[in-house]
mmCIF file of the C-alpha atoms, coordinates in Angstrom:
data_MODEL
# 
_entry.id   MODEL 
# 
loop_
_atom_site.group_PDB 
_atom_site.id 
_atom_site.type_symbol 
_atom_site.label_atom_id 
_atom_site.label_alt_id 
_atom_site.label_comp_id 
_atom_site.label_asym_id 
_atom_site.label_entity_id 
_atom_site.label_seq_id 
_atom_site.pdbx_PDB_ins_code 
_atom_site.Cartn_x 
_atom_site.Cartn_y 
_atom_site.Cartn_z 
_atom_site.occupancy 
_atom_site.B_iso_or_equiv 
_atom_site.pdbx_formal_charge 
_atom_site.auth_seq_id 
_atom_site.auth_comp_id 
_atom_site.auth_asym_id 
_atom_site.auth_atom_id 
_atom_site.pdbx_PDB_model_num 
ATOM 1   C CA . UNK A 1 1   ? -2.679 -4.456  13.665  1.00 0.00 ? 1   UNK A CA 1 
ATOM 2   C CA . UNK A 1 2   ? -1.126 -5.863  16.693  1.00 0.00 ? 2   UNK A CA 1 
ATOM 3   C CA . UNK A 1 3   ? 2.500  -4.513  17.496  1.00 0.00 ? 3   UNK A CA 1 
ATOM 4   C CA . UNK A 1 4   ? 4.671  -7.867  17.142  1.00 0.00 ? 4   UNK A CA 1 
ATOM 5   C CA . UNK A 1 5   ? 2.061  -8.650  14.119  1.00 0.00 ? 5   UNK A CA 1 
ATOM 6   C CA . UNK A 1 6   ? 3.443  -5.730  12.471  1.00 0.00 ? 6   UNK A CA 1 
ATOM 7   C CA . UNK A 1 7   ? 7.205  -5.698  13.825  1.00 0.00 ? 7   UNK A CA 1 
ATOM 8   C CA . UNK A 1 8   ? 7.124  -9.668  12.374  1.00 0.00 ? 8   UNK A CA 1 
ATOM 9   C CA . UNK A 1 9   ? 5.588  -8.205  8.848   1.00 0.00 ? 9   UNK A CA 1 
ATOM 10  C CA . UNK A 1 10  ? 8.132  -5.103  8.743   1.00 0.00 ? 10  UNK A CA 1 
ATOM 11  C CA . UNK A 1 11  ? 11.155 -7.785  10.077  1.00 0.00 ? 11  UNK A CA 1 
ATOM 12  C CA . UNK A 1 12  ? 9.918  -10.061 6.911   1.00 0.00 ? 12  UNK A CA 1 
ATOM 13  C CA . UNK A 1 13  ? 9.538  -7.214  4.055   1.00 0.00 ? 13  UNK A CA 1 
ATOM 14  C CA . UNK A 1 14  ? 13.141 -6.040  5.291   1.00 0.00 ? 14  UNK A CA 1 
ATOM 15  C CA . UNK A 1 15  ? 14.004 -9.388  4.883   1.00 0.00 ? 15  UNK A CA 1 
ATOM 16  C CA . UNK A 1 16  ? 13.007 -9.792  1.036   1.00 0.00 ? 16  UNK A CA 1 
ATOM 17  C CA . UNK A 1 17  ? 14.182 -6.551  0.731   1.00 0.00 ? 17  UNK A CA 1 
ATOM 18  C CA . UNK A 1 18  ? 18.196 -8.115  1.427   1.00 0.00 ? 18  UNK A CA 1 
ATOM 19  C CA . UNK A 1 19  ? 17.445 -10.942 -0.599  1.00 0.00 ? 19  UNK A CA 1 
ATOM 20  C CA . UNK A 1 20  ? 16.420 -8.748  -3.653  1.00 0.00 ? 20  UNK A CA 1 
ATOM 21  C CA . UNK A 1 21  ? 18.319 -6.439  -5.894  1.00 0.00 ? 21  UNK A CA 1 
ATOM 22  C CA . UNK A 1 22  ? 16.893 -3.585  -3.651  1.00 0.00 ? 22  UNK A CA 1 
ATOM 23  C CA . UNK A 1 23  ? 18.193 -0.451  -1.357  1.00 0.00 ? 23  UNK A CA 1 
ATOM 24  C CA . UNK A 1 24  ? 17.082 1.571   1.503   1.00 0.00 ? 24  UNK A CA 1 
ATOM 25  C CA . UNK A 1 25  ? 15.300 4.461   1.539   1.00 0.00 ? 25  UNK A CA 1 
ATOM 26  C CA . UNK A 1 26  ? 17.444 6.876   -0.685  1.00 0.00 ? 26  UNK A CA 1 
ATOM 27  C CA . UNK A 1 27  ? 15.866 10.707  -1.242  1.00 0.00 ? 27  UNK A CA 1 
ATOM 28  C CA . UNK A 1 28  ? 15.640 14.146  -0.584  1.00 0.00 ? 28  UNK A CA 1 
ATOM 29  C CA . UNK A 1 29  ? 13.327 17.113  -0.274  1.00 0.00 ? 29  UNK A CA 1 
ATOM 30  C CA . UNK A 1 30  ? 12.522 17.463  -3.500  1.00 0.00 ? 30  UNK A CA 1 
ATOM 31  C CA . UNK A 1 31  ? 10.784 13.974  -3.629  1.00 0.00 ? 31  UNK A CA 1 
ATOM 32  C CA . UNK A 1 32  ? 9.789  13.920  -0.581  1.00 0.00 ? 32  UNK A CA 1 
ATOM 33  C CA . UNK A 1 33  ? 11.221 10.457  -0.364  1.00 0.00 ? 33  UNK A CA 1 
ATOM 34  C CA . UNK A 1 34  ? 12.941 11.053  2.560   1.00 0.00 ? 34  UNK A CA 1 
ATOM 35  C CA . UNK A 1 35  ? 10.002 11.066  4.774   1.00 0.00 ? 35  UNK A CA 1 
ATOM 36  C CA . UNK A 1 36  ? 9.774  7.652   3.760   1.00 0.00 ? 36  UNK A CA 1 
ATOM 37  C CA . UNK A 1 37  ? 9.893  4.918   6.120   1.00 0.00 ? 37  UNK A CA 1 
ATOM 38  C CA . UNK A 1 38  ? 10.324 1.131   5.525   1.00 0.00 ? 38  UNK A CA 1 
ATOM 39  C CA . UNK A 1 39  ? 7.377  -0.676  6.509   1.00 0.00 ? 39  UNK A CA 1 
ATOM 40  C CA . UNK A 1 40  ? 4.449  2.161   5.071   1.00 0.00 ? 40  UNK A CA 1 
ATOM 41  C CA . UNK A 1 41  ? 1.380  0.602   3.657   1.00 0.00 ? 41  UNK A CA 1 
ATOM 42  C CA . UNK A 1 42  ? 0.715  2.116   -0.360  1.00 0.00 ? 42  UNK A CA 1 
ATOM 43  C CA . UNK A 1 43  ? -1.781 4.561   1.153   1.00 0.00 ? 43  UNK A CA 1 
ATOM 44  C CA . UNK A 1 44  ? 0.421  5.808   3.821   1.00 0.00 ? 44  UNK A CA 1 
ATOM 45  C CA . UNK A 1 45  ? 2.797  6.596   0.227   1.00 0.00 ? 45  UNK A CA 1 
ATOM 46  C CA . UNK A 1 46  ? 0.659  8.192   -1.037  1.00 0.00 ? 46  UNK A CA 1 
ATOM 47  C CA . UNK A 1 47  ? -0.733 10.096  1.925   1.00 0.00 ? 47  UNK A CA 1 
ATOM 48  C CA . UNK A 1 48  ? 2.833  12.082  2.049   1.00 0.00 ? 48  UNK A CA 1 
ATOM 49  C CA . UNK A 1 49  ? 3.692  11.827  -1.625  1.00 0.00 ? 49  UNK A CA 1 
ATOM 50  C CA . UNK A 1 50  ? 1.002  11.786  -3.343  1.00 0.00 ? 50  UNK A CA 1 
ATOM 51  C CA . UNK A 1 51  ? -0.442 9.051   -6.170  1.00 0.00 ? 51  UNK A CA 1 
ATOM 52  C CA . UNK A 1 52  ? 1.706  6.879   -8.464  1.00 0.00 ? 52  UNK A CA 1 
ATOM 53  C CA . UNK A 1 53  ? 2.102  7.789   -12.291 1.00 0.00 ? 53  UNK A CA 1 
ATOM 54  C CA . UNK A 1 54  ? 3.253  4.996   -13.027 1.00 0.00 ? 54  UNK A CA 1 
ATOM 55  C CA . UNK A 1 55  ? 3.197  0.641   -11.091 1.00 0.00 ? 55  UNK A CA 1 
ATOM 56  C CA . UNK A 1 56  ? 4.666  -2.769  -12.650 1.00 0.00 ? 56  UNK A CA 1 
ATOM 57  C CA . UNK A 1 57  ? 5.200  -5.570  -10.644 1.00 0.00 ? 57  UNK A CA 1 
ATOM 58  C CA . UNK A 1 58  ? 7.999  -7.797  -10.995 1.00 0.00 ? 58  UNK A CA 1 
ATOM 59  C CA . UNK A 1 59  ? 7.590  -10.467 -13.442 1.00 0.00 ? 59  UNK A CA 1 
ATOM 60  C CA . UNK A 1 60  ? 9.824  -13.223 -11.142 1.00 0.00 ? 60  UNK A CA 1 
ATOM 61  C CA . UNK A 1 61  ? 7.384  -12.586 -7.989  1.00 0.00 ? 61  UNK A CA 1 
ATOM 62  C CA . UNK A 1 62  ? 4.684  -10.552 -8.607  1.00 0.00 ? 62  UNK A CA 1 
ATOM 63  C CA . UNK A 1 63  ? 4.336  -9.746  -5.102  1.00 0.00 ? 63  UNK A CA 1 
ATOM 64  C CA . UNK A 1 64  ? 6.652  -7.010  -5.228  1.00 0.00 ? 64  UNK A CA 1 
ATOM 65  C CA . UNK A 1 65  ? 5.203  -3.903  -6.855  1.00 0.00 ? 65  UNK A CA 1 
ATOM 66  C CA . UNK A 1 66  ? 7.323  -1.078  -8.114  1.00 0.00 ? 66  UNK A CA 1 
ATOM 67  C CA . UNK A 1 67  ? 5.393  2.092   -8.320  1.00 0.00 ? 67  UNK A CA 1 
ATOM 68  C CA . UNK A 1 68  ? 6.788  5.569   -9.680  1.00 0.00 ? 68  UNK A CA 1 
ATOM 69  C CA . UNK A 1 69  ? 6.200  8.811   -8.977  1.00 0.00 ? 69  UNK A CA 1 
ATOM 70  C CA . UNK A 1 70  ? 7.426  11.973  -10.789 1.00 0.00 ? 70  UNK A CA 1 
ATOM 71  C CA . UNK A 1 71  ? 8.289  14.712  -8.682  1.00 0.00 ? 71  UNK A CA 1 
ATOM 72  C CA . UNK A 1 72  ? 10.027 17.061  -11.247 1.00 0.00 ? 72  UNK A CA 1 
ATOM 73  C CA . UNK A 1 73  ? 9.081  17.754  -14.345 1.00 0.00 ? 73  UNK A CA 1 
ATOM 74  C CA . UNK A 1 74  ? 11.214 21.094  -14.995 1.00 0.00 ? 74  UNK A CA 1 
ATOM 75  C CA . UNK A 1 75  ? 13.823 19.959  -17.017 1.00 0.00 ? 75  UNK A CA 1 
ATOM 76  C CA . UNK A 1 76  ? 12.818 16.143  -17.743 1.00 0.00 ? 76  UNK A CA 1 
ATOM 77  C CA . UNK A 1 77  ? 10.996 14.119  -15.534 1.00 0.00 ? 77  UNK A CA 1 
ATOM 78  C CA . UNK A 1 78  ? 12.780 12.213  -12.646 1.00 0.00 ? 78  UNK A CA 1 
ATOM 79  C CA . UNK A 1 79  ? 10.926 9.845   -11.043 1.00 0.00 ? 79  UNK A CA 1 
ATOM 80  C CA . UNK A 1 80  ? 10.583 8.316   -7.677  1.00 0.00 ? 80  UNK A CA 1 
ATOM 81  C CA . UNK A 1 81  ? 10.233 4.807   -7.173  1.00 0.00 ? 81  UNK A CA 1 
ATOM 82  C CA . UNK A 1 82  ? 8.981  3.014   -4.465  1.00 0.00 ? 82  UNK A CA 1 
ATOM 83  C CA . UNK A 1 83  ? 9.008  -0.650  -4.273  1.00 0.00 ? 83  UNK A CA 1 
ATOM 84  C CA . UNK A 1 84  ? 6.382  -2.841  -1.844  1.00 0.00 ? 84  UNK A CA 1 
ATOM 85  C CA . UNK A 1 85  ? 6.990  -6.193  -1.206  1.00 0.00 ? 85  UNK A CA 1 
ATOM 86  C CA . UNK A 1 86  ? 3.328  -7.672  -0.099  1.00 0.00 ? 86  UNK A CA 1 
ATOM 87  C CA . UNK A 1 87  ? 1.820  -4.470  0.663   1.00 0.00 ? 87  UNK A CA 1 
ATOM 88  C CA . UNK A 1 88  ? 4.708  -3.243  2.668   1.00 0.00 ? 88  UNK A CA 1 
ATOM 89  C CA . UNK A 1 89  ? 7.359  -0.751  1.295   1.00 0.00 ? 89  UNK A CA 1 
ATOM 90  C CA . UNK A 1 90  ? 10.821 -2.456  1.207   1.00 0.00 ? 90  UNK A CA 1 
ATOM 91  C CA . UNK A 1 91  ? 12.727 0.052   -0.359  1.00 0.00 ? 91  UNK A CA 1 
ATOM 92  C CA . UNK A 1 92  ? 12.344 3.833   -2.043  1.00 0.00 ? 92  UNK A CA 1 
ATOM 93  C CA . UNK A 1 93  ? 14.806 6.268   -4.283  1.00 0.00 ? 93  UNK A CA 1 
ATOM 94  C CA . UNK A 1 94  ? 14.710 9.253   -6.444  1.00 0.00 ? 94  UNK A CA 1 
ATOM 95  C CA . UNK A 1 95  ? 16.714 11.308  -8.626  1.00 0.00 ? 95  UNK A CA 1 
ATOM 96  C CA . UNK A 1 96  ? 15.871 8.376   -11.162 1.00 0.00 ? 96  UNK A CA 1 
ATOM 97  C CA . UNK A 1 97  ? 15.104 9.506   -14.818 1.00 0.00 ? 97  UNK A CA 1 
ATOM 98  C CA . UNK A 1 98  ? 12.547 6.379   -16.329 1.00 0.00 ? 98  UNK A CA 1 
ATOM 99  C CA . UNK A 1 99  ? 9.846  4.981   -14.444 1.00 0.00 ? 99  UNK A CA 1 
ATOM 100 C CA . UNK A 1 100 ? 10.762 1.589   -12.180 1.00 0.00 ? 100 UNK A CA 1 
ATOM 101 C CA . UNK A 1 101 ? 11.249 -1.916  -13.460 1.00 0.00 ? 101 UNK A CA 1 
ATOM 102 C CA . UNK A 1 102 ? 11.403 -4.771  -11.596 1.00 0.00 ? 102 UNK A CA 1 
ATOM 103 C CA . UNK A 1 103 ? 13.533 -7.212  -12.266 1.00 0.00 ? 103 UNK A CA 1 
# 
């Protein structure tokens, strides 16, 4: 993908994030979320933190997909939530107690 096209795609994805109840990347070493970057593809995220265990599409906008990754099961499962819009990472956070449910 040419650099300009990728830059435009990322900017559009970030613009979608600003309109949706989503946030930036907020994560720790425990989950690996801190190694993610806005604009990554699902394949890049999977290569970084592994395969998701759960996936849910937004009922109001099917192009928004939230994937949940289990990363700590010692005292009860903790999940990392990673949100994609049209296949581009737009938000991620860890330390969640339930699988993600997009609006």
